[in-house]
C-alpha positions as CSV (number, residue, x, y, z in Angstrom):
1,X,0.0,0.0,0.0
2,X,1.1,3.5,-0.7
3,X,0.5,7.0,0.7
4,X,1.7,10.3,-0.6
5,X,4.2,12.2,1.6
6,X,1.7,15.0,1.9
7,X,-1.1,12.7,3.2
8,X,1.4,11.0,5.5
9,X,2.3,14.3,7.1
10,X,-1.3,15.4,7.3
11,X,-2.0,12.1,9.1
12,X,0.8,12.4,11.6
13,X,0.0,16.1,12.3
14,X,-3.7,15.1,12.8
15,X,-2.8,12.3,15.2
16,X,-0.5,14.6,17.1
17,X,-3.1,17.4,17.3
18,X,-5.9,15.1,18.5
19,X,-3.8,13.3,21.1
20,X,-2.2,16.5,22.4
21,X,0.5,14.4,24.0
22,X,-2.1,13.2,26.5
23,X,-4.1,10.5,24.9
24,X,-4.3,8.0,22.1
25,X,-5.7,9.0,18.7
26,X,-6.3,7.2,15.5
27,X,-7.6,7.1,12.0
28,X,-8.8,4.8,9.2
29,X,-6.7,4.7,6.0
30,X,-9.0,4.5,3.0
31,X,-8.5,3.6,-0.7
32,X,-10.7,3.5,-3.7
33,X,-12.1,-0.1,-4.1
34,X,-9.5,-2.3,-5.6
35,X,-6.6,0.2,-5.1
36,X,-3.8,0.1,-2.6
37,X,-3.2,3.8,-2.7
38,X,-4.5,5.6,0.4
39,X,-6.8,8.4,-0.9
40,X,-8.6,9.4,2.3
41,X,-7.9,9.6,6.0
42,X,-10.8,9.6,8.4
43,X,-9.9,10.3,12.0
44,X,-12.0,8.4,14.5
45,X,-13.2,11.6,16.1
46,X,-14.7,12.7,12.8
47,X,-16.9,9.6,13.1
48,X,-17.6,9.8,16.8
49,X,-16.8,13.0,18.7
50,X,-16.4,11.0,21.9
51,X,-13.9,8.5,20.5
52,X,-10.9,9.8,22.4
53,X,-12.7,11.1,25.5
54,X,-11.7,8.2,27.8
55,X,-8.0,8.3,27.0
56,X,-8.2,5.2,24.9
57,X,-10.0,4.8,21.6
58,X,-13.6,3.7,21.8
59,X,-15.6,4.0,18.5
60,X,-19.3,3.5,19.0
61,X,-21.7,1.7,16.6
62,X,-22.9,5.0,15.1
63,X,-19.3,5.9,14.2
64,X,-19.0,2.6,12.4
65,X,-22.3,3.3,10.6
66,X,-21.0,6.7,9.5
67,X,-17.8,5.1,8.2
68,X,-20.0,2.7,6.2
69,X,-21.8,5.6,4.6
70,X,-18.6,7.3,3.6
71,X,-17.3,4.1,2.1
72,X,-20.5,3.5,0.1
73,X,-20.7,7.0,-1.1
74,X,-17.1,7.1,-2.3
75,X,-16.9,3.5,-3.5
76,X,-13.9,3.0,-1.2
77,X,-12.7,0.6,1.4
78,X,-10.7,0.7,4.7
79,X,-7.3,-0.9,4.0
80,X,-5.7,-0.1,7.3
81,X,-6.0,1.8,10.5
82,X,-3.5,3.6,12.7
83,X,-3.5,4.6,16.3
84,X,-1.0,6.0,18.8
85,X,0.5,4.6,22.0
86,X,1.7,6.7,24.9
87,X,5.1,8.3,25.2
88,X,7.8,5.7,26.3
89,X,5.5,2.7,25.8
90,X,6.0,-0.1,23.3
91,X,4.3,-0.1,19.9
92,X,3.5,-3.8,20.5
93,X,-0.2,-4.6,20.4
94,X,-1.8,-4.5,23.7
95,X,-4.3,-7.2,24.7
96,X,-7.0,-4.7,24.0
97,X,-5.6,-4.0,20.5
98,X,-5.6,-7.7,19.7
99,X,-9.1,-8.3,21.1
100,X,-10.8,-5.2,19.6
101,X,-9.6,-4.8,16.0
102,X,-10.9,-1.7,14.2
103,X,-11.7,-4.0,11.3
104,X,-12.4,-7.7,11.6
105,X,-11.7,-8.4,7.9
106,X,-8.9,-10.9,7.3
107,X,-6.0,-9.1,5.7
108,X,-6.6,-5.8,7.5
109,X,-3.4,-4.0,8.6
110,X,-3.1,-2.1,11.8
111,X,-0.3,0.4,12.5
112,X,0.7,1.7,15.9
113,X,2.6,5.0,16.1
114,X,4.9,5.6,19.1
115,X,4.8,8.5,21.6
116,X,1.4,9.9,20.7
117,X,2.9,10.7,17.2
118,X,4.8,13.6,18.8
119,X,8.0,13.1,16.8
120,X,8.1,16.0,14.3
121,X,9.1,13.8,11.4
122,X,7.5,10.5,12.2
123,X,8.0,8.1,9.3
124,X,5.9,5.0,8.5
125,X,8.8,2.7,9.4
126,X,8.8,4.2,12.9
127,X,5.5,2.5,13.5
128,X,4.7,-1.1,14.1
129,X,2.5,-3.0,11.8
130,X,0.2,-6.0,12.2
131,X,-1.8,-8.1,9.8
132,X,-5.2,-9.4,11.0
133,X,-5.6,-13.1,10.3
134,X,-9.1,-13.5,11.6
135,X,-10.3,-15.0,14.9
136,X,-8.4,-12.3,16.9
137,X,-5.0,-13.6,15.6
138,X,-2.4,-11.2,14.3
139,X,0.9,-11.5,12.5
140,X,3.6,-8.9,13.2
141,X,5.0,-7.5,9.9
142,X,8.7,-7.1,10.0
143,X,10.8,-4.1,8.8
144,X,11.8,-5.8,5.5
145,X,8.2,-6.4,4.6
146,X,6.8,-3.1,5.9
147,X,3.5,-2.7,4.1
148,X,3.4,1.1,3.7
149,X,5.5,3.0,1.1
150,X,5.7,6.8,0.7
151,X,5.1,8.3,-2.8
152,X,5.6,11.9,-4.1
153,X,2.0,12.2,-5.2
């Protein structure tokens, strides 16, 4: 999958702004159906204004319904999600991350950004990535097979 450098920096700035160095934030990465190029970023709080309120990410059913409407209207699909972890904490999946995937579709990729995305030039390879295999089973994707590449446009 690919993302333009511009969209990547908009994503990291959006994560940083929403988390304010105090709480987790996250977003869905969306591509046109059949494409692997990320065309749209939808932050969780755009779907559910309360998503970050508790300090961890909780997206209610209405938020998922709103996401479904966006996907239907734009003929797009979620190809990954990203969320942040606290400063100094690991980017390994927590038990909660493993048991509550943002998408339960086999093949979905989840990224975890370190330190509430506070690093000024956070790059994709600074994040951890995980491939959902169904039945709450995940595969860690290693650096050599990192699934997200930056493009100029």
